[in-house]
C-alpha angles and dihedrals in degrees: 000000000000095000121050133176113237118202111201123209123258145310090083105185111195095194143079088269116098123217092259090050091051091049091048089051091053091049091051090050089055094056096086092051091047091048092053090048090054090046090054102037105022119199093002091068092048092048095050094044095049093047092047093051093045093049094046095047092044095049094048092048093048094048093048094045104040107018104038096025093221135127109275121233096183094121093039102056096030090210093129090055090054091048090051093051093045091049089053090048089058099052136063120267092242097057113137117248096244091057090050088052091051090049091052091050091052094044097047105022102036107028101030117021095037088063093049104276133271113012097019104071113104095200133051105263097214092051092047088054092047093052091045092051092044092056094040100042106023095159096051093041094052099043097104118193117229111246101260115136108232141149090235120101093223136033145153116328131211143167124282119241090254090050091051090050094049095045093046091052090055092057094043102258117150123238095247089054092052094043090055089064095049132080119272128266094265090053088055091047095051094040107252095144139095122268143088121324095266096046095069114090127029087187091059091048091051090052090053091047092050092049094050093046092049090050088046090236090132135010129230096249102091101037096041096045090048094048094044091050091052092047093049096046098042090042091055092051091045092052090048094053119355091182093064103029128054126236115272090242089060091058092048097048099041133065123002101319096109093040091049095046096048106035112008106043093041094061106137096221099048101038132075120272100218125074092233090049091049091055092050089048093050094046090050092052091049094050094048092045093053095048093048091049096046102036107017128089093237115077095219129053110168098098094049092045094053093047092049092051091046086065090056096050096095091052092045090051091049095054099037101043115118120260112271118245110264096019121133114266094214133034113229116201108231117243117246114220116202115199118213116222120209112216115201114230 
């Protein structure tokens, strides 16, 4: 055959926006969160983000050019830049350079390029790298700098609000006692709390979400269904016993919930392509996140929840895809005819 149809891998953008334009829109949406990270952590946030982006772009270029011997599109699709920024958003601002390099190798080399590059990876590369670093370097990955803008690359460290809540529960403190020692709700909203770079400001995340929705880069289905699920479940536990379970607003404004809902779970490649599938995907992430936070030993659960639901995306797509044109509307079970044989005696 002289003419063949070529089906490219996802993301399939059915819009006037091209893949580079979509990627540029996501990068623009990340600027408020990055600005708040720099405001809170100063030069440390700049240092980690620049290194992460340089390492991710360099590794993808080198693998395309020298390992796969194919023309590199790293500067065309900008996906490696987004992976680099998201990797930086998932780590502390005082992380050593060699750990950032290992994270970039895992994100690009292991979880993206080993599956064939953009559109073929089943799991979010930045989250795979975060979980890998968390299990390999638990001390460095859980040494959270206190939000004090400074030109120094390191500073005083402290516990995150989720860490304080989990540790207090182990020693028998009540939630009202622990909340009295934490910042107020507006501090959580604006981002004056400990954590990774992307866990700072819910306000910045909402700005990014609004921008991407206005540009029609993402839809509301995944972030809203995820956030509503977390609010409903944590609200039910809070109403049952407010001395043992935190307010739903606490779970929304702390940790990686906003980062996961806006930028991580909405990844085109690793999320469902139907609206109904997106809602199932978001609800699943919310349920797993809540149960890890409330009953697991680790204070955070967003990264694990998204990776678990990434594994279910092919099945979700299979059972939520629209009916093909020309297919039968009803399945009729075929009749089974049993022939009787007469055996002469």
